[in-house]
N, C-alpha and C positions, 0 to 999 in steps of 0.2 A: 824137582819142581821148585822147592824152596830156594835152591841155589840160583835158578833162573830168575825168580822173583826178586831176590836180593840184588842180583846183578843189574836187573832192569831198574830197580829203585835207585841204586847207586849211580847208574849212568844218567838217569833223569835228574837226580839231585845235583850232580856235577855240572850238567848242562845248564841248570837253572842258576847255579852259582856263577858260571861263566857269563851268563847274560845279565848279571846284576848291573844296575844303572849307576853311572858315575855322577855324583852330585856336583853342583857348581863349584863348591869349595875344594873338591878333590880332583879337578881337571888338571892334567899334566901337560903344560905347553912346553915345546922345545925352545931353544934360544931365538928362533925366528917367528914364534907364535903359532906354529903348527901343532895339531893334536893327532898323534899317530894312532892311538887306540880309539875304537868306537866308544861312544858314551853309553851304549846300551848292550853291545854284543849282538845286536840284531840288525840285519841289513835294513837300510832305509828304503822307503817306498817313494820312488821318483814321482809318481802321479800325485800322491798326497803332498809331496814337497812343492810341486808346481802350484797347488792350491794355496799353500801357506805363503809362498812368495808373492802371490797376487792378492791375498786376503788382507783387507785393511785392518781388521781387528787382530791379526796375527803378525806375520812377518812384514807385510807391506813393503817388500823390497823395491817394488816398482815406483814407490814414492820418490826414491832417490836414484834408481838405476833404470836404464832403458834395456828392454829385453824383447827381441823380435818374436820369440816363442809365445809370448803372452801379449801380442799386439792388440788383442781384443779388449784388454783392460785399459781404460783411458788414463791419461795424465801421467805418463812415465816421466821420471825425473832425470836430471842431468848433473846432480851433485856427485854421485859415485860413478865408477867406470861402467861402461856397457858390459852386460853380462853375457852377451853372445860370445861363444868361444871360451867361457870360463873353465870348462872341463879340460881344455888344452893348455890354458895359461897357468893353472894351479893344480897341484896334486890333491887327492882326496883329503889328506892330512892338513894341507894348507887351507883348503876350503872349510874344513871343520873348524879350524882355529879362527878363521876370518868370521864365520857366522857366529861362533860362540862368543868371541870377544876380539874384534878387529884391532882394538887398542894394543893388544899384545904384539901385533905386527906393525901397525901404523899408529904411532904414539898420538899424533894430533888429530886423528880422524873423528868426524862427527857421527860415524856409524855407531848405533847403539850396540851394547853388549847384549846379545840375545840369550846368553846362558850365564847369568850372574845374578846373585841375590843379595849382595851386600857391597858396602864401599861406595855407595852413591853419594854425590855431593848434595843434590837437592831433589829427592824423589818426589816430594809433595804427596798429598792425599787427594786423589781424584781431581787433580788440576786446580786445587784450591789455593795452593801456595803454602799450606800448612804442612807440618811434618807428618809423615805417614803414621797412622795410628796402629797399624798391624805390621807383622813381618812381611817383607817383600818377597815375591817369588820371581823366578826368571820369566822373561817374556815368552820364551819357547821351552818346551820340555826337552829332555835328552832325545827322545825318539823323534820329535819334530825337527831338531837339529839334524839328526841322521837322515830324515826324509828330505830336507832342503839340500843337504850335501849330495844325496843320491840324485836329485833333480839337476843340481848344478853340474855334476860330473857328466851328464848327458849332453850338455851344451858344448858342441864342438865347432871349430872354425869350418866355414864352408868354402 
């Protein structure tokens, strides 16, 4: 019985270690800006990803991108590419890199880095124009990045 318990504890501990979150400073981008490894070790939730993409206080992707799947959300933007078919145009690793920090792929993009917590030029404190008084956090968490990627991979060409 003790051997089974020890085996179970070791298996659970190993699984927990595998699912450790990668912090913004530890993300490994390839030469083209893709991130091959999951940031959490946990699959993303496409339904939650869709909410984040449309939520103004979170991802707010529709402010710059048009997306037929979220046509009920008003005022889609035209700054970025249409997201319809994103799951066919980019791999999961490429999408993860684009959402985490698109500047690693497209140097001059105006798309914000959603998984970055340092190196900002003018972060400001609550839109006051004054320097931030506290440490900055990323716009999205590692799991929210995985959720958005899971959603984007469902967007196929029709």
